[in-house]
C-alpha positions in Angstrom: 70.1 29.7 -117.2 71.7 27.0 -119.4 71.4 24.5 -116.6 67.8 25.4 -116.0 67.0 24.9 -119.7 68.8 21.6 -119.7 66.5 20.4 -116.9 63.5 21.4 -119.1 65.0 19.7 -122.1 65.4 16.5 -120.1 61.8 16.6 -118.9 60.6 16.8 -122.5 61.2 13.1 -123.0 61.4 11.9 -119.4 57.8 12.7 -118.6 56.3 12.2 -122.1 57.0 8.6 -122.9 54.2 6.1 -122.5 55.5 2.5 -122.1 54.4 0.4 -125.1 52.8 -2.3 -122.9 50.0 0.2 -121.9 48.8 0.4 -125.5 48.3 -3.3 -125.6 46.9 -3.4 -122.1 44.1 -1.0 -122.9 43.7 -2.1 -126.6 44.7 1.3 -127.9 44.9 1.4 -131.6 47.8 3.7 -132.2 47.4 5.9 -135.3 43.7 4.9 -135.3 44.9 1.7 -137.0 43.8 -1.9 -136.4 46.5 -4.6 -135.9 46.2 -5.7 -139.5 46.9 -2.1 -140.8 43.3 -1.2 -141.6 41.9 2.1 -140.3 39.6 2.4 -137.4 36.1 3.4 -138.8 35.7 7.0 -137.8 33.2 8.3 -140.3 31.1 7.9 -143.4 31.7 9.9 -146.6 30.2 10.2 -150.1 33.2 12.0 -151.5 35.8 9.5 -152.2 36.5 5.7 -152.0 40.1 4.6 -151.6 39.9 0.8 -152.3 43.0 -1.3 -151.7 41.9 -4.6 -150.1 38.9 -6.7 -149.4 37.8 -8.2 -146.0 36.9 -11.9 -146.3 35.4 -13.3 -143.1 37.3 -10.5 -141.2 40.6 -11.3 -143.0 42.3 -8.6 -145.0 43.1 -9.7 -148.5 45.0 -7.8 -151.2 43.2 -6.3 -154.2 43.9 -4.0 -157.1 43.7 -0.4 -156.1 40.8 1.9 -157.1 40.3 5.6 -156.5 36.8 6.9 -156.9 35.8 10.6 -156.8 32.1 11.1 -156.1 31.4 7.7 -157.8 33.7 8.3 -160.8 36.9 6.2 -161.3 40.0 8.4 -161.5 41.1 6.3 -164.6 37.9 7.4 -166.4 38.2 11.1 -165.3 41.8 11.3 -166.5 41.5 9.2 -169.7 38.5 11.3 -170.9 40.3 14.6 -170.5 43.4 13.3 -172.1 41.6 11.8 -175.1 39.8 15.1 -175.6 43.0 17.1 -175.0 41.6 19.4 -172.3 42.6 20.2 -168.8 40.9 18.2 -166.1 41.8 19.6 -162.7 39.1 22.2 -162.7 36.5 19.6 -163.7 37.7 17.4 -160.7 37.6 20.3 -158.3 34.0 21.2 -159.4 33.0 17.5 -159.1 34.4 17.4 -155.5 32.8 20.6 -154.4 29.3 19.9 -155.9 29.1 16.2 -156.2 28.3 16.5 -159.9 30.2 16.6 -163.2 29.9 20.0 -164.8 28.3 20.7 -168.1 30.4 22.5 -170.7 28.8 25.8 -169.7 29.2 25.2 -166.0 32.9 24.2 -166.4 33.5 27.4 -168.4 31.8 29.5 -165.7 33.8 27.7 -163.0 37.1 28.3 -164.9 36.1 32.0 -165.1 35.3 32.1 -161.4 38.7 30.6 -160.5 40.5 33.1 -162.8 38.6 36.0 -161.3 39.6 34.9 -157.8 43.3 34.2 -158.3 44.6 37.7 -157.5 45.6 38.3 -153.8 44.0 41.2 -151.9 45.7 44.6 -152.3 49.0 44.7 -150.5 48.7 41.1 -149.3 51.9 40.0 -150.9 53.9 42.9 -149.4 52.4 42.7 -145.9 51.8 39.0 -145.4 54.5 37.3 -147.5 57.3 39.7 -148.5 57.7 41.2 -145.0 57.6 37.8 -143.2 59.5 35.4 -145.4 59.8 31.7 -144.5 62.4 29.1 -145.4 59.5 26.6 -145.8 56.8 27.2 -148.5 54.2 25.1 -146.7 54.6 27.2 -143.5 54.0 30.3 -145.5 51.0 28.8 -147.3 49.4 27.9 -143.9 50.1 31.4 -142.5 48.8 33.1 -145.6 45.6 31.0 -145.4 45.1 32.2 -141.8 45.9 35.7 -142.8 43.1 35.8 -145.4 40.7 35.6 -142.5 41.5 39.3 -141.9 40.4 40.2 -145.4 37.0 38.5 -145.1 34.1 40.7 -144.0 32.3 37.7 -142.5 35.0 35.0 -141.8 32.9 33.1 -139.1 29.9 32.6 -141.4 29.1 29.0 -142.2 26.4 29.8 -144.8 26.5 27.8 -148.0 27.3 31.0 -149.9 30.3 31.9 -147.7 31.7 28.4 -147.6 31.5 28.0 -151.4 33.0 31.5 -152.0 35.8 30.8 -149.6 36.5 27.4 -151.1 36.7 28.8 -154.6 38.8 31.7 -153.5 41.4 29.5 -151.8 41.5 26.9 -154.6 42.2 29.8 -156.9 44.7 31.6 -154.7 46.8 28.7 -153.5 49.0 28.5 -156.6 49.6 32.3 -156.4 50.5 32.2 -152.7 52.8 29.2 -153.4 54.8 31.0 -156.2 54.9 34.3 -154.2 56.3 32.4 -151.1 58.8 30.6 -153.3 60.1 33.7 -155.0 60.4 35.5 -151.6 62.4 32.6 -150.3 64.7 32.7 -153.2 65.4 36.4 -152.5 65.8 36.2 -148.8 67.4 32.8 -148.2 69.0 31.7 -151.5 70.4 35.1 -152.4 68.8 34.8 -155.8 66.7 37.0 -158.0 62.9 37.3 -157.3 60.8 37.4 -160.4 57.1 38.2 -160.0 54.9 37.8 -163.1 51.5 39.3 -163.6 48.6 36.8 -163.7 47.2 36.0 -167.2 43.4 35.6 -167.3 42.0 32.5 -168.9 44.8 30.0 -168.1 44.1 26.7 -166.4 45.6 26.1 -163.0 48.5 24.1 -164.4 49.2 26.7 -167.1 49.0 29.4 -164.5 51.6 27.7 -162.3 54.1 27.1 -165.1 53.6 30.6 -166.4 54.3 32.3 -163.1 57.0 29.9 -162.0 59.3 30.1 -165.1 61.3 33.3 -165.7 60.6 33.3 -169.4 56.9 32.2 -168.9 57.4 29.6 -171.6 56.1 26.0 -171.4 54.7 23.4 -173.8 51.2 22.1 -173.9 52.5 18.6 -173.0 54.2 20.0 -169.9 51.0 21.7 -168.7 49.0 18.6 -169.4 51.4 16.5 -167.3 51.2 19.0 -164.4 47.4 19.0 -164.8 47.5 15.2 -164.4 49.5 15.5 -161.2 46.9 18.0 -159.8 44.1 15.6 -160.7 45.8 12.6 -159.0 46.5 14.6 -155.8 43.1 16.3 -155.5 41.5 13.9 -153.1 42.2 10.7 -151.2 39.4 9.9 -148.7 38.4 11.2 -145.3 40.9 9.2 -143.3 44.2 10.6 -144.6 45.9 12.7 -142.0 45.4 16.2 -143.5 41.8 15.6 -144.5 41.0 14.2 -141.1 42.7 17.2 -139.5 40.4 19.5 -141.6 37.3 17.5 -140.5 38.4 17.5 -136.8 38.8 21.3 -136.8 35.6 21.8 -138.8 33.7 19.7 -136.2 34.7 22.2 -133.5 32.8 24.9 -135.3 35.9 26.9 -136.2 36.2 29.1 -139.3 37.2 27.7 -142.7 40.6 29.4 -142.8 41.6 27.7 -139.5 40.5 24.3 -140.8 42.3 24.6 -144.1 45.5 25.9 -142.5 45.5 22.9 -140.2 45.3 20.6 -143.2 48.2 22.3 -144.8 50.2 21.9 -141.6 49.4 18.2 -141.5 50.4 17.7 -145.2 53.7 19.4 -144.5 54.8 16.4 -142.4 57.4 13.9 -143.7 55.0 11.0 -143.0 52.3 12.6 -145.2 52.8 15.0 -148.1 56.4 15.6 -147.3 57.2 11.9 -148.1 58.1 12.9 -151.7 61.2 14.6 -150.3 62.3 11.3 -148.7 61.9 9.5 -152.0 64.0 12.1 -153.7 66.6 11.9 -151.0 66.7 8.1 -151.3 66.9 8.3 -155.1 70.0 10.5 -154.7 71.6 7.9 -152.4 70.9 5.1 -155.0 72.2 7.1 -157.9 75.4 7.9 -156.1 76.1 4.4 -154.7 75.0 2.1 -157.5 77.6 2.4 -160.3 75.6 0.6 -163.0 71.9 1.4 -162.8 71.1 -1.4 -165.3 72.8 -4.0 -163.1 69.9 -5.4 -161.0 72.1 -7.5 -158.8 74.0 -4.4 -157.7 70.8 -2.4 -157.3 69.2 -5.2 -155.2 72.3 -5.4 -153.0 72.0 -1.7 -152.2 68.3 -2.1 -151.5 69.2 -4.8 -149.0 71.6 -2.4 -147.3 68.8 0.2 -147.1 66.4 -2.3 -145.4 69.2 -3.4 -143.0 69.7 0.3 -142.0 73.2 0.2 -143.5 72.6 2.7 -146.3 70.4 5.6 -147.2 69.1 7.6 -144.3 69.5 4.5 -142.0 65.8 4.3 -141.4 65.4 0.9 -142.9 62.7 2.2 -145.2 62.5 2.1 -149.0 60.5 5.3 -149.6 57.9 5.3 -152.4 57.0 1.6 -151.7 54.0 0.5 -149.7 50.8 2.2 -148.7 48.4 2.2 -145.7 45.5 1.2 -147.9 46.7 0.0 -151.3 48.2 -3.5 -151.6 48.5 -4.8 -155.1 48.6 -1.4 -156.8 48.2 2.3 -156.2 46.0 3.5 -159.1 47.7 7.0 -158.9 51.1 5.4 -159.3 50.0 3.2 -162.2 48.6 6.2 -164.1 51.5 8.5 -163.3 54.0 5.8 -164.3 52.4 5.4 -167.7 52.4 9.1 -168.6 55.8 9.8 -167.0 57.3 7.0 -169.1 55.8 8.4 -172.3 57.3 11.8 -171.5 60.7 10.4 -170.5 61.0 8.3 -173.6 63.9 9.5 -175.8 65.0 12.2 -173.3 67.8 12.4 -170.8 65.3 11.2 -168.2 64.7 7.8 -169.7 67.6 6.1 -167.8 66.3 7.5 -164.5 62.8 6.3 -165.3 64.0 2.7 -165.9 65.9 2.9 -162.6 62.7 3.7 -160.8 60.9 0.9 -162.5 63.7 -1.5 -161.3 63.4 -0.2 -157.7 59.6 -0.8 -157.9 60.1 -4.3 -159.2 63.0 -5.4 -156.9 61.8 -4.0 -153.6 59.1 -6.6 -152.8 61.5 -9.4 -153.6 64.3 -7.9 -151.4 61.8 -7.1 -148.7 60.6 -10.7 -148.5 64.2 -11.9 -148.5 65.1 -9.7 -145.6 61.9 -9.4 -143.5 60.2 -12.8 -144.3 56.9 -11.1 -143.7 55.0 -12.1 -146.9 53.7 -8.5 -147.0 52.2 -7.5 -150.3 53.4 -4.0 -151.4 53.2 -1.8 -154.4 54.7 1.5 -155.5 52.8 4.5 -154.2 52.4 7.8 -156.0 55.5 9.3 -154.4 57.7 6.9 -156.3 57.1 8.8 -159.5 55.8 12.2 -158.5 59.2 13.8 -157.7 60.5 12.4 -161.0 57.7 14.0 -162.9 58.3 17.3 -161.2 62.0 17.1 -162.1 61.1 16.5 -165.7 59.0 19.7 -165.5 61.9 21.7 -164.0 59.9 22.2 -160.8 62.2 22.8 -157.8 62.0 20.4 -154.9 60.9 23.2 -152.6 57.5 23.1 -154.4 56.9 19.3 -154.4 54.7 19.3 -151.3 53.2 22.8 -151.9 51.9 21.6 -155.2 50.3 18.7 -153.4 48.5 21.2 -151.1 47.5 23.3 -154.1 45.7 20.3 -155.5 44.4 18.8 -152.3 42.6 22.1 -151.2 39.7 21.0 -153.4 39.4 17.7 -151.5 39.7 19.5 -148.1 36.9 21.9 -149.0 34.6 19.0 -150.0 35.2 17.2 -146.7 34.6 20.4 -144.7 31.3 20.8 -146.5 30.3 17.3 -145.7 31.4 17.6 -142.0 29.4 20.8 -141.7 26.3 19.3 -143.1 26.5 15.8 -141.7 28.9 15.6 -138.8 26.9 17.6 -136.2 29.2 16.5 -133.4 32.7 17.5 -132.3 35.2 14.8 -132.9 36.6 13.7 -129.5 38.1 10.3 -129.2 39.1 9.0 -125.7 42.5 8.8 -124.2 43.2 6.5 -121.2 45.0 8.3 -118.4 47.6 6.3 -116.6 48.6 9.1 -114.2 48.1 8.8 -110.5 47.0 11.5 -108.1 49.9 13.0 -106.1 50.0 15.0 -102.9 50.7 18.6 -103.5 54.2 19.6 -102.2 54.7 23.1 -100.9 57.0 25.1 -103.1 59.5 25.6 -100.3 59.9 21.9 -99.8 60.4 20.8 -103.4 
């Protein structure tokens, strides 16, 4: 039996590798990306604009990054809620779902609607989470999303009422599912205590997360506002990112919302997408362990050179948290997060770490040019600072990517709505076959 399985294992790679020259021969744009790194145009959207470069006579030129939700700059959305000292994620979620900023009355009603929808169905936690624990929180969130299909009386309906109700329900329930999955993992796989708190009505999404995550339920207003900022920044990022595109692809097939959203969660779980924040944290650990003086930029630069040469870190040759598929001169999310992370770190035990991240951000482009000689313009992306913020908030690494999913559910819902109303055709790109017909061989002669 082992020999038979080894044969199958060998075939896994032997018969599934396409020679690179075929991609050039047939002008295949791997990853749906053009040679200059820009994305292949696959759709039109009115939900979000991710601006990171300009095309001048067909040539890609760097530009300051902009992130626009339904026509509103993310800077304005965040600065207004901070200046008025109120939570903003719910306002952003409403904007994404409806295309309009809510009035005070509409926002209050939307907050109440989310609060009323947070509780999981009766026995859902016991039957769907506790009895089938997972070592990976994202895996459990995806499975729980699919399981909610069974609790819906009309899960295949695509009426506006059903789509809106399902979206609101999932946006509300994702934080609860996340915490339940995390506590279950602690009990089963970490041999730790599982603490399950009752939900408190009237809390914002950020407050609800901190209240149910912390054993003593205590948190400061500043901590909740910083987490709210994270949720706003992660809520949406255009139709071309992998998880949102996955949601739109499944939606175009005519499948139910639970299947589409579960697929998006599965995509976000990947290390090349939402899971990238884990790689930044891992790299940060290598740097802290191997650079004796964090304030010595010569020593830090030398270690960054070793990372790029695949002599240090995870030997991938990548400096995680730097560079982005769209942004060139700046990632607006990273710019905003850096500002408020620095303010919160000031005067605390985290201040030294914050300055180390700043130095990595500043030195990486210089070292990259020295080693690669590519002239590539690069900036820090949001992952450079997101893990740091979560650590300041005492949030375990297990929840870094799940929190991303909690926030991004609102964007996925908006894109599903748009695909349902405007797509009208199943997404089916072409693949060039390079196989040749073979003469069938009788089983006795093989």
